[in-house]
Structure formats: structure tokens, C-alpha cells
C-alpha positions in Angstrom: -0.1 -0.1 -0.1 2.8 2.3 0.9 4.6 1.9 -2.5 1.4 2.4 -4.3 1.0 5.7 -2.4 4.6 6.7 -3.1 3.9 6.0 -6.8 1.0 8.1 -6.8 2.7 11.1 -5.2 5.6 10.7 -7.6 3.3 10.8 -10.6 1.5 13.9 -9.3 4.9 15.9 -8.5 6.0 14.9 -12.1 2.7 16.2 -13.8 2.8 19.5 -11.5 6.4 20.0 -12.3 6.0 19.7 -16.1 3.1 21.8 -16.1 4.9 24.7 -14.2 7.9 24.5 -16.8 5.8 24.2 -19.7 3.6 27.1 -18.4 0.3 25.2 -19.6 -2.4 22.9 -18.2 -1.9 23.9 -14.7 -5.9 23.5 -13.9 -5.9 19.8 -15.1 -2.8 18.9 -13.1 -4.3 20.8 -9.9 -7.5 19.2 -10.6 -5.5 15.7 -11.0 -3.8 16.2 -7.6 -7.0 17.5 -6.0 -8.7 14.2 -7.0 -6.0 12.0 -6.1 -6.0 13.4 -2.6 -9.7 12.9 -2.3 -9.6 9.4 -3.4 -6.9 8.7 -0.9 -8.8 10.3 1.8 -12.0 8.7 1.3 -10.5 5.2 0.9 -8.3 5.7 4.1 -9.5 3.3 7.1 -9.9 6.2 9.4 -12.4 8.0 6.7 -14.4 4.7 6.3 -14.5 4.1 10.1 -16.2 7.4 10.6 -18.1 8.1 7.3 -18.7 4.8 5.7 -17.6 4.1 2.0 -19.4 3.8 -1.4 -18.8 1.3 -4.5 -20.0 1.6 -7.9 -21.1 -1.3 -9.6 -20.7 -1.3 -13.5 -23.6 -3.6 -14.6 -22.9 -5.4 -17.7 -24.2 -3.9 -20.7 -26.8 -6.8 -21.4 -27.9 -6.6 -17.8 -28.7 -2.8 -17.6 -32.1 -1.6 -16.9 -33.6 1.7 -16.0 -34.5 0.9 -12.6 -37.9 2.4 -11.7 -38.8 0.1 -8.7 -36.7 -2.4 -6.3 -37.5 -5.1 -4.1 -35.4 -7.2 -1.7 -36.4 -10.9 -2.4 -36.5 -13.7 0.4 -33.6 -15.2 -1.1 -31.2 -12.0 -0.6 -31.3 -10.9 -4.4 -32.6 -7.7 -5.3 -35.1 -7.5 -8.1 -34.9 -4.1 -10.4 -37.9 -3.4 -12.4 -37.9 -1.1 -15.3 -40.8 -2.4 -17.6 -40.4 0.6 -20.5 -38.2 2.4 -18.2 -39.6 5.9 -19.0 -38.6 5.3 -22.9 -41.6 5.4 -25.1 -39.8 3.5 -27.7 -39.3 0.5 -25.4 -42.9 0.9 -24.6 -43.8 0.8 -28.4 -41.8 -2.3 -29.1 -42.7 -3.9 -25.7 -39.0 -4.4 -24.9 -40.0 -4.4 -21.2 -37.5 -5.5 -18.6 -36.6 -6.5 -15.2 -33.2 -7.8 -13.7 -32.0 -9.8 -10.6 -29.0 -8.8 -9.2 -27.1 -10.7 -6.5 -25.2 -8.4 -4.1 -23.4 -11.5 -2.6 -21.8 -12.5 -6.0 -22.3 -9.5 -8.3 -24.3 -11.9 -10.7 -27.0 -10.3 -12.7 -29.8 -11.9 -14.8 -32.5 -10.4 -17.2 -36.0 -11.3 -16.6 -38.7 -10.3 -19.3 -41.8 -8.9 -18.0 -45.3 -9.6 -19.3 -46.6 -6.0 -19.2 -45.2 -2.4 -18.9 -44.9 -2.2 -15.2 -43.5 1.4 -15.3 -44.7 3.3 -12.3 -47.0 0.6 -11.1 -47.0 -0.2 -7.4 -45.4 -3.3 -5.6 -45.0 -5.0 -2.1 -43.8 -8.2 -0.8 -46.8 -10.8 0.0 -46.8 -13.0 3.4 -45.3 -16.0 1.3 -42.4 -14.1 -0.2 -43.6 -13.5 -3.6 -43.7 -9.7 -4.9 -47.2 -8.5 -5.9 -46.9 -5.9 -8.7 -50.1 -4.0 -9.5 -50.9 -1.1 -12.2 -48.3 0.4 -14.6 -48.5 2.2 -18.0 -51.4 1.7 -20.5 -50.5 4.7 -22.6 -47.6 7.2 -22.6 -48.6 10.7 -21.9 -48.8 13.5 -24.9 -47.4 17.1 -24.2 -48.9 20.1 -25.3 -48.3 20.8 -28.7 -47.9 17.0 -29.7 -51.6 16.2 -29.6 -53.0 16.0 -33.2 -56.4 14.4 -32.6 -59.0 15.8 -30.1 -59.4 13.3 -27.3 -61.0 12.6 -24.0 -62.7 10.3 -21.5 -65.9 8.6 -22.7 -68.3 7.3 -19.9 -70.1 4.2 -21.5 -73.2 3.7 -19.8 -75.2 0.4 -20.0 -78.9 0.2 -18.9 -79.5 -3.3 -19.6 -79.6 -5.3 -16.2 -79.2 -8.8 -18.1 -76.0 -8.8 -19.3 -72.4 -7.2 -19.6 -71.3 -5.8 -22.9 -67.7 -6.2 -24.2 -66.5 -3.2 -26.5 -63.2 -4.1 -28.3 -60.6 -1.5 -29.0 -61.6 0.5 -31.9 -65.4 0.8 -31.0 -66.8 3.9 -32.7 -68.5 6.6 -30.9 -70.6 9.4 -32.9 -71.3 12.7 -31.5 -74.6 14.8 -32.3 -72.2 17.0 -34.6 -71.4 13.8 -36.7 -67.8 13.6 -35.6 -66.5 10.1 -34.9 -64.2 9.0 -32.0 -62.6 5.6 -31.5 -61.7 4.0 -28.1 -57.9 2.8 -27.6 -58.7 -0.2 -25.4 -60.9 -3.1 -24.7 -63.7 -2.4 -22.4 -66.5 -4.5 -20.5 -69.3 -2.7 -19.2 -71.0 -4.8 -16.2 -74.9 -5.1 -16.4 -76.9 -2.4 -14.8 -78.3 -2.9 -11.3 -81.7 -4.0 -11.0 -83.7 -3.6 -7.7 -87.4 -4.7 -6.9 -90.0 -6.2 -9.2 -93.1 -5.0 -11.1 -94.1 -1.5 -10.6 -91.3 -1.1 -7.8 -88.6 -1.9 -10.2 -85.5 0.2 -10.4 -82.7 -0.1 -12.8 -79.4 2.0 -12.2 -77.1 2.0 -15.2 -73.5 0.9 -14.9 -70.7 2.8 -16.3 -67.2 2.3 -17.4 -64.8 4.9 -18.8 -62.8 4.7 -21.9 -60.3 7.0 -23.6 -61.5 7.8 -27.2 -59.8 9.9 -30.1 -61.1 11.6 -33.1 -60.9 9.8 -36.3 -59.7 12.8 -38.0 -57.0 15.2 -36.8 -57.7 19.0 -36.4 -59.6 21.3 -34.0 -63.0 20.4 -35.7 -63.2 17.4 -33.4 -62.8 19.7 -30.3 -66.0 19.6 -28.3 -66.3 21.1 -24.8 -70.0 19.6 -24.3 -70.7 16.9 -22.5 -72.9 15.2 -25.3 -74.6 11.6 -25.6 -72.6 9.7 -28.1 -74.1 6.6 -30.3 -72.2 3.6 -30.4 -71.7 2.2 -34.0 -72.4 -1.4 -34.8 -75.5 -1.8 -32.1 -78.8 -3.3 -33.2 -81.6 -0.8 -32.4 -82.6 -2.5 -29.2 -78.9 -2.6 -27.8 -78.6 1.3 -28.8 -81.2 2.1 -26.5 -79.5 0.6 -23.6 -75.8 1.1 -24.5 -74.2 4.6 -25.2 -71.6 7.0 -24.3 -71.6 10.2 -22.2 -68.8 12.3 -23.7 -66.5 14.4 -21.2 -64.7 17.4 -23.1 -62.8 16.4 -26.2 -59.7 18.6 -26.3 -56.1 19.2 -28.1 -54.8 19.7 -24.5 -52.2 17.6 -23.0 -52.8 14.0 -22.2 -51.4 12.3 -19.1 -50.3 8.9 -18.6 -53.0 6.2 -18.4 -52.9 3.5 -16.0 -53.6 -0.2 -16.4 -55.4 -2.8 -14.1 -53.1 -5.5 -14.8 -51.7 -7.4 -11.9 -48.7 -9.9 -11.4 -46.7 -11.8 -9.0 -43.0 -12.7 -9.1 -41.8 -16.0 -7.5 -38.1 -15.8 -6.1 -38.1 -19.5 -6.3 -38.8 -19.9 -10.1 -37.7 -16.4 -11.0 -41.0 -16.2 -13.2 -43.8 -13.6 -13.4 -47.3 -14.9 -13.1 -50.5 -13.1 -14.0 -53.1 -12.6 -11.2 -56.7 -11.3 -11.5 -57.0 -7.6 -12.5 -57.7 -4.9 -10.0 -61.0 -3.3 -10.2 -59.5 0.0 -10.9 -56.7 0.8 -13.4 -53.8 2.6 -11.6 -50.6 4.3 -12.5 -48.6 5.7 -9.6 -50.6 3.9 -6.9 -49.5 2.9 -3.5 -49.6 -0.9 -2.3 -49.6 -1.0 1.6 -49.2 -4.2 3.2 -51.7 -5.0 6.3 -51.4 -6.9 9.4 -53.9 -9.5 8.3 -51.9 -10.3 5.2 -53.9 -8.3 2.7 -52.6 -5.5 0.6 -54.3 -2.1 0.7 -54.3 -0.3 -2.7 -55.1 3.3 -3.4 -54.6 6.5 -5.6 -52.9 6.5 -9.2 -53.9 7.8 -12.6 -57.0 6.0 -14.1 -57.4 4.6 -17.7 -58.2 7.9 -19.1 -55.1 9.6 -17.2 -57.4 11.2 -14.5 -56.3 11.1 -10.8 -58.7 8.3 -9.0 -61.2 9.9 -7.2 -60.6 7.9 -3.9 -61.5 4.3 -5.0 -59.8 1.7 -2.7 -59.4 -1.9 -3.0 -57.3 -5.0 -1.3 -55.8 -8.0 -2.6 -56.3 -11.2 -0.7 -53.3 -13.3 -1.2 -55.2 -16.5 0.4 -58.1 -16.2 -2.2 -56.0 -14.5 -4.9 -59.0 -11.8 -5.3 -59.3 -8.2 -5.4 -62.0 -6.9 -2.9 -63.5 -3.5 -4.2 -63.8 -1.5 -1.1 -66.7 0.6 -1.9 -67.0 1.6 1.8 -63.8 3.5 1.7 -63.3 6.5 -0.4 -60.3 8.8 0.5 -58.6 10.9 -2.1 -55.1 10.9 -2.4 -52.6 12.5 -4.9 -50.4 9.7 -6.5 -47.9 7.6 -4.5 -49.2 8.6 -1.2 -47.0 7.5 1.8 -49.4 5.4 3.8 -48.5 3.0 6.7 -50.6 0.8 9.1 -50.0 2.0 13.0 -49.8 -0.4 15.8 -53.6 0.1 15.8 -55.2 -2.5 13.5 -56.7 -1.1 10.4 -55.6 2.6 11.6 -53.6 4.0 8.7 -51.4 7.0 9.0 -50.8 9.0 5.9 -47.9 11.3 6.1 -48.7 13.7 3.5 -45.7 12.7 1.3 -46.6 12.0 -2.3 -44.9 11.8 -5.7 -46.3 13.1 -9.0 -49.9 13.9 -9.7 -52.8 15.7 -8.2 -54.2 19.3 -7.3 -52.2 21.4 -4.7 -55.3 21.9 -2.7 -56.7 18.3 -2.3 -55.6 15.3 -0.7 -52.4 17.1 0.8 -53.3 17.0 4.6 -51.4 14.4 6.8 -53.9 12.4 8.7 -55.0 9.2 10.5 -57.4 7.1 8.3 -59.6 4.3 9.7 -60.2 1.7 7.1 -63.1 0.3 9.0 -65.3 3.3 9.1 -63.4 5.6 6.5 -63.0 8.3 9.2 -60.0 10.7 8.4 -58.4 12.8 11.2 -55.9 15.7 10.1 -52.5 15.7 12.2 -51.3 19.4 12.6 -48.0 20.9 13.2 -45.9 19.9 9.8 -43.3 22.6 8.9 -43.7 23.6 5.1 -46.9 21.6 4.5 -47.2 22.8 1.0 -43.7 21.1 0.1 -44.6 17.5 0.6 -44.3 16.1 -2.9 -41.4 14.3 -3.5 -40.7 13.8 0.2 -39.6 10.7 1.8 -41.2 9.3 5.3 -40.6 6.2 7.3 -40.9 4.7 10.6 -37.7 5.5 12.4 -36.0 3.4 15.1 -37.8 0.3 16.2 -41.4 0.1 15.1 -42.7 -0.4 18.7 -41.7 3.2 19.3 -44.1 4.3 16.6 -42.0 7.3 15.6 -41.8 8.5 12.1 -40.0 11.2 10.1 -40.9 13.3 7.0 -37.7 14.3 5.2 -37.2 17.0 2.6 -39.7 17.3 -0.6 -40.8 20.1 -2.6 -43.6 22.0 -4.3 -46.3 20.5 -6.4 -45.4 19.6 -10.1 -42.3 21.3 -11.3 -41.9 23.7 -8.7 -38.3 24.6 -7.9 -39.0 25.1 -4.4 -37.9 22.4 -1.9 -37.3 22.1 1.9 -34.6 20.7 4.4 -37.1 20.0 6.9 -37.2 16.9 9.0 -40.1 16.6 11.3 -41.1 13.9 13.5 -44.3 12.4 14.5 -45.2 10.3 17.5 -47.9 8.1 17.0 -48.1 7.3 20.9 -48.8 11.0 21.8 -52.2 11.4 23.3 -52.5 14.3 20.9 -50.2 13.2 17.7 -48.6 16.3 16.1 -45.7 17.0 14.3 -42.6 18.4 15.8 -39.3 19.8 14.4 -36.2 17.8 14.0 -32.7 18.5 12.5 -32.6 20.1 9.3 -30.8 18.5 6.2 -27.7 20.3 4.9 -29.5 21.8 2.1 -33.4 21.6 0.7 -33.9 18.2 -0.8 -36.3 16.5 -3.0 -36.4 12.6 -3.5 -34.5 11.7 -0.5 -34.5 7.8 -0.1 -34.9 6.4 3.7 -33.5 3.1 4.9 -34.1 1.5 8.2 -30.8 0.2 9.6 -30.1 -2.7 11.8 -28.4 -0.4 14.4 -31.8 1.5 14.7 -30.5 4.5 12.8 -32.2 5.7 9.6 -30.0 6.2 6.2 -30.8 9.1 4.4 -29.3 9.5 0.8 -29.3 11.3 -2.5 -31.8 13.7 -3.9 -31.6 17.1 -5.5 -32.4 20.7 -4.7 -34.8 21.2 -7.8 -37.4 19.3 -9.8 -35.6 16.0 -11.2 -32.2 17.6 -10.8 -32.6 20.5 -13.1 -29.8 23.0 -13.1 -27.4 20.2 -12.2 -28.8 20.3 -8.6 -28.0 16.6 -7.4 -26.7 16.9 -4.1 -24.4 14.0 -3.4 -25.1 13.9 0.3 -26.0 11.1 2.7 -26.6 11.1 6.5 -27.4 9.1 9.3 -30.3 9.9 11.6 -30.2 8.6 15.2 -33.8 8.3 16.4 -32.6 8.3 20.0 -30.5 11.4 20.0 -32.2 13.1 17.1 -28.6 13.6 15.8 -28.3 13.9 12.0 -24.5 12.9 11.0 -23.0 13.4 7.6 -21.9 10.2 5.8 -19.4 9.7 2.8 -20.5 11.5 -0.1 -22.4 9.3 -2.8 -20.3 9.3 -6.1 -23.3 9.3 -8.3 -26.0 12.2 -7.9 -29.5 10.5 -8.2 -32.7 12.3 -8.2 -36.1 11.0 -9.7 -36.6 7.2 -10.0 -34.1 6.4 -7.4 -34.7 3.4 -5.0 -32.6 2.4 -1.8 -32.6 -0.9 -0.1 -31.0 -2.5 3.1 -29.2 -5.8 2.2 -28.8 -8.7 4.2 -25.1 -7.9 5.0 -25.9 -4.6 6.4 -25.1 -2.5 3.4 -27.5 -0.2 1.3 -27.9 -0.7 -2.3 -29.2 2.4 -4.3 -30.0 2.4 -7.8 -31.8 4.5 -10.7 -31.9 8.2 -11.2 -33.7 9.9 -14.3 -32.9 13.6 -14.4 -34.6 16.0 -16.6 -31.3 17.4 -18.0 -27.7 16.4 -17.9 -26.3 19.9 -17.7 -26.5 23.0 -15.5 -28.1 25.1 -18.1 -30.7 22.5 -19.0 -30.2 21.9 -22.5 -28.9 18.6 -22.8 -31.7 15.7 -22.4 -31.1 13.7 -19.0 -29.4 10.2 -19.1 -31.0 7.4 -17.0 -28.3 6.2 -14.6 -27.9 2.7 -14.8 -25.0 2.0 -12.6 -25.5 0.6 -9.0 -23.8 1.9 -5.8 -23.3 0.2 -2.5 -22.9 1.9 0.7 -20.9 0.2 3.5 -21.8 1.8 6.6 -19.0 2.8 9.4 -20.0 -0.1 11.4 -18.6 -2.5 9.1 -15.4 -0.5 8.4 -14.1 -0.2 12.2 -12.1 -3.5 12.2 -14.3 -5.0 14.6 -15.2 -8.9 14.0 -18.7 -9.0 13.0 -21.1 -11.3 15.3 -22.4 -14.5 13.6 -25.6 -16.3 13.6 -24.7 -20.0 13.7 -28.4 -20.9 12.7 -31.9 -19.7 12.8 -35.4 -21.3 12.3 -36.8 -20.6 8.9 -40.1 -19.6 10.3 -40.7 -17.4 13.6 -44.3 -17.2 14.5 -45.4 -14.3 16.7 -45.5 -14.4 20.5 -42.8 -17.5 20.5 -39.3 -17.6 21.8 -36.5 -18.9 19.8 -33.0 -19.8 20.5 -30.4 -18.3 18.4 -27.1 -20.1 18.7 -23.9 -17.7 18.2 -20.4 -17.9 19.5 -20.5 -14.2 20.1 -23.5 -14.3 22.7 -21.6 -12.3 25.6 -21.2 -9.3 23.2 -24.8 -9.3 21.7 -26.7 -6.2 22.5 -29.9 -6.4 20.7 -31.5 -8.5 18.1 -33.8 -6.9 15.2 -36.1 -8.2 12.5 -35.7 -5.7 9.4 -38.7 -6.5 7.0 -37.5 -7.2 3.3 -38.6 -3.8 1.7 -39.6 -2.4 -1.8 -39.0 1.1 -3.2 -40.2 3.3 -5.9 -40.6 7.0 -6.3 -39.5 7.9 -2.7 -42.1 5.7 -1.2 -41.3 2.5 0.8 -44.5 1.4 2.9 -43.4 -2.0 3.9 -40.2 -1.3 5.6 -39.9 -1.4 9.4 -37.4 -2.4 11.9 -38.8 -4.6 14.9 -37.0 -4.8 18.3 -37.0 -8.5 19.8 -36.7 -8.9 23.4 -33.7 -10.9 24.1 -32.1 -12.8 26.9 -28.6 -14.3 27.1 -28.3 -18.3 27.0 -25.3 -20.7 27.2 -25.2 -21.0 23.4 -26.3 -17.6 22.2 -29.3 -15.5 22.6 -33.1 -16.2 23.3 -35.5 -13.8 21.4 -39.2 -13.2 21.4 -41.1 -12.3 18.3 -43.8 -9.5 19.2 -47.4 -11.0 19.4 -48.9 -8.1 17.5 -49.5 -8.5 13.9 -49.4 -4.7 13.3 -46.1 -4.6 14.7 -44.6 -7.5 12.7 -47.1 -8.1 9.6 -46.6 -11.4 7.8 -43.8 -12.0 5.4 -40.1 -12.3 5.2 -37.7 -10.6 7.4 -34.0 -10.1 8.0 -32.8 -11.3 11.6 -30.0 -9.5 12.7 -27.9 -9.8 15.9 -26.2 -6.5 16.7 -22.9 -6.3 19.1 -22.3 -3.8 22.1 -20.3 -1.7 19.4 -23.4 -1.3 17.0 -21.9 -3.9 14.5 -24.5 -6.3 13.1 -24.3 -9.9 12.0 -24.9 -11.0 8.4 -28.5 -11.5 8.3 -30.5 -14.9 8.2 -33.8 -14.3 6.3 -36.9 -15.9 8.2 -40.5 -15.9 7.8 -43.2 -14.2 10.0 -46.4 -16.6 9.0 
């Protein structure tokens, strides 16, 4: 090592001396020396022991994806999902991708996906499969790019005896004679019939579909909500089946969601289709519940409109979607929604990503999904700057403390905040309280629960999607006990929109993705999607202290039971933790949690108890860590809480 260091020093001195003699290229020479000194510093044992270290993973060209979603699987591998990866040409050719990366070996493998999962929602099911729902049905068209007037068509069916299937391309004729065609297949349920005889009441059913004018130009613009005739129907059907058009315009058209849903099985590494959702969704949130179901909310629907509060649940036992018509709560897209220690009491931190008006659905609160009651939570600083904020439980989930970190204004706002505010859910009158501030205002911060109970915060940008070259190259460790925010080593790669971060079983953190709007400070060069992976090694693994080891662990750890965990390091084990395998997209991670396990020493190691409450340990795979008295974690064993 010393010889190598001397060699670098000699090279640097030669370069500088030559530059001085020639009187040219001094700035590059100085930059070289500065870079060399920086690399020497960040790779020194002393620096790594205090701040940690980043390693960049160059993924082979044939395995690179535009990572939009990430999931830690129950075999320790990471699934990175792109779908079309925000590339419309990939969407058009159906070159849809996902990739498995093994952080233990560095191996990667491409896995084709059956549909465009770009900007859907995901979570891990109790049996370890990944559930993925929603995604892209149609790409947006910006102002000026729309040539054919288009809009939503509400198809009404007044026949109670049968559903009606209308294929893509079905023609709708306005009273003016203008003709429009649907983009996608639609099935309209039968009308609802109640009573008999003179007391019979029929309520028409309705489905929406997106339609475009057959001919380009402004003549097909129609601001009226007219009744449209459907071509190809016999006279009797035409009385019962018709369209009610919303305004047909040449305005910008938003992305449209799909109702498709799939699971990914880590054992077979295969995608499988499951029944469709009741509602098409793009930018939805999927939150696991303590009973094993998955609460599914929000998104853009199949005509590009923000979903007006429709909620559903996926039941993995019956493989069905339950339409929760009793729950109607409006949220902007990708709302940060978590189940609290009270069963079916959700908390909405107010953090969102992407779409929705600034004056609707932005207030944090408790949502009771038994009676649909919503109770606002006061006290948050910069409440208008919650879009692209990060939020998570901090410390052991039994403490019921949360943090809301960073964020910005709605849409392409240049305004952002450095705010970290805390929420104590156990407070008799829960309210937000100020915490420490980040070093600079930050959109898109990623939060990761660590086995030593700290929260790792990394990356983000000052402006929307890193505009103006504002990626911050910063990382922090937040101690929930002392409320101290400690700078960590700077990431090598700046990351903003479409970035994900996950804790790995070896105690490191994997970070992937980033989709800047521009690649230069003047915002003139279109952005390039970041396909490299970075892995952060925390200081607790750089102190030279031997890691504790887990000799063995049971594959299944039911709630309320005690388990002996043999380890040769029992005398220095300070705590045991279960950290749930998590998923992430768009700064939204609703299935991550750090569970403290009551622990006692035994002659062969330690004995731990899994908390009995399902709301503390929702069913699914977890990483079991033993942490020593210096804060150094073992390699995790992945176990199931059934």
C-alpha cells in the first residue's frame, strides 16, 4: 500500500512540475492532484470508520435496466424493475425489462416482464412473492404534440341482464357527426336491478374509456358533455348502451394506468398473472396490512385522471381483489401510507409523488379503514412542500415514531425544503415536531431502516428532477434516540427522480436508478438514465471489529414465540432485530420496518421473542440481525413471520 501511495505521489509531482515548466495545463494538473488526494482520503481506514464508503457497480451492458422499482427478495437478491423505463420507444416495441442482481456475488440476470410495469405499485406478500399492480397503459402526450382531439368517454349500460364487451376501436358518434374511437377493450357490467313489477328500479352501470377523434384537427374539439351513439349496435341495444362524452380537447394528455396485476416468485424467478384490479392505476401505493391483505389506493386511471378515492384490497389467500366501496379517500399519486400499531388505523404522512392538485388530499392524517374516518394531523412545517418527500418509521417500530424528510412544491416547482419533522403516534394528541434540518433543501431523499436502529438518508436534488445540475451527492445517518443527523460519505453518483434504496442482508445499502430531466447546468441536454448501482458500506462495518455471527436460525418465526439463536458471540450481543425485506419506488417505501426483539442471553447464544402483535410484525419475510455492543450487525438470516 505504501509503495502504491508513493507511486501516486511521484506521478502527481512529475505532472505538476512539467506543467509549471511548460506554463500550460496547470488547472488540469491541480485537478488531478485534488482528485488523487480526495480518493486517498475517502479510501483511508480512518475516513471509512467514521463516514463509511461507497462502491460503484458497473452492470454488464446486457443486464442494464432503467430501474424504476426495487425489491429485496427472500433469497437476498434484488429485483430491479424497469418495464419500459420511461422510454416510449421501449413501450412501443414491448421491450420490457426487469433484472435480478445478487449483491453477494455480483451476478445479474435479465427477466422479461409480461406487461409495462413502469410506474405501478409493489409490495412483498406474506409468502415471499412480490405483488406488482398497475403500470402504463398509454404514454403521455405533451402540449403541442396532440393532433387528434381526445378525452374520456363514460359508457353507460342500462341493460340489467348482461355485461357488454366493446373492443378497442369501437366507434362513438357525437351529435355533430364527429366520430371517435376507443383505444382499449372495455367491458361494461350489467345495470343494477332492484325490486319487481312497478317497484323495479334500474341503475345503469358505467365504465370509462379513452377515445380519440378519427380525423386530426380542431374541428373535433368538443367542450360539451354530449350523448354519443355507439356504432354497430342493433336498435334494441342502442337504447341501453351509449356514451356520455367528457370534453374532447387538444390539451396535454397524461399517462394512463392499467388494471393488470402480477406476482414474481423468487424460487422460480418467473412472473405470473393474477386477476385484474377493479381499477386501473398508474402511480398507486400498495401497503401491506397486518391481516396479510394489501391495501391499494390512488393513481391515474385508464383515461389519465387522478383516481377519485376508490380503494381496493388484494387477498393473497383467495387471489382476489376486494372492491372497498365503503372506503373512499382521495389521495394524490403515490401517497405514503402506513398501518399503525392500532389494527386498520392507517397514517398518511402527506408525502406523495407526481400528480394531483395542490389543494386536495395533501393534509397528513389518520385514516380508519374500518369506518373511513379521516383525522388530520397538525404541526408539519412547510406543509405545502410534501411532494417528493421521504417518510418512514424511525427506530424500532414499537416506538411508533415517524419522520418526514425533505420534499418540494407540487409539479415542476423549483422550491424544496430541508425539513425533517417527527411524528410520535403514541402521543395522546399526535402532532408533528421539528427535527434537525438537512444540509440543503432536498427533493427525492431515500430513507432506509438500518439494523442498528438508525435511519440512512441518501441522495436527492435541490430542484425538480435535478434541474440545473442540482443533485446533492449527500448522505446522512439519523439517530432517532439522540435526534442527531450525522453526515456520511458522499455518494459518487448524483441521484434524483426514479431512485431506490434498500437494506441488504449483509448490512450494506444498495442504491439504484435516477432519471434527471437534463444532464447539464443550463438545462439544454436531455437527461440520461443512471444505470449504475452503488452500494454503501456503513461505518459499523469499517471499524475493524469482527462481525458477530448467527450459527443458525429457524426458517419460520411465528409471533409471540421464543427462539434460541445460537452464536459464538453471545456475550457481546446487545440487541436483536427483524428488518422487513422492503420494496421502493418514487421515494415511497411503505413495507419497511425495524422490529426490536426482546432478548435474553443463553449458554449457546441468545433467546429472542417475536412480538405478538400483527401490526408490529405483519406477515412476510424479515432479515434477522444480531447487533453487538459496538453497533456492529451480523450477516442476516432471512426468516418468515407467518
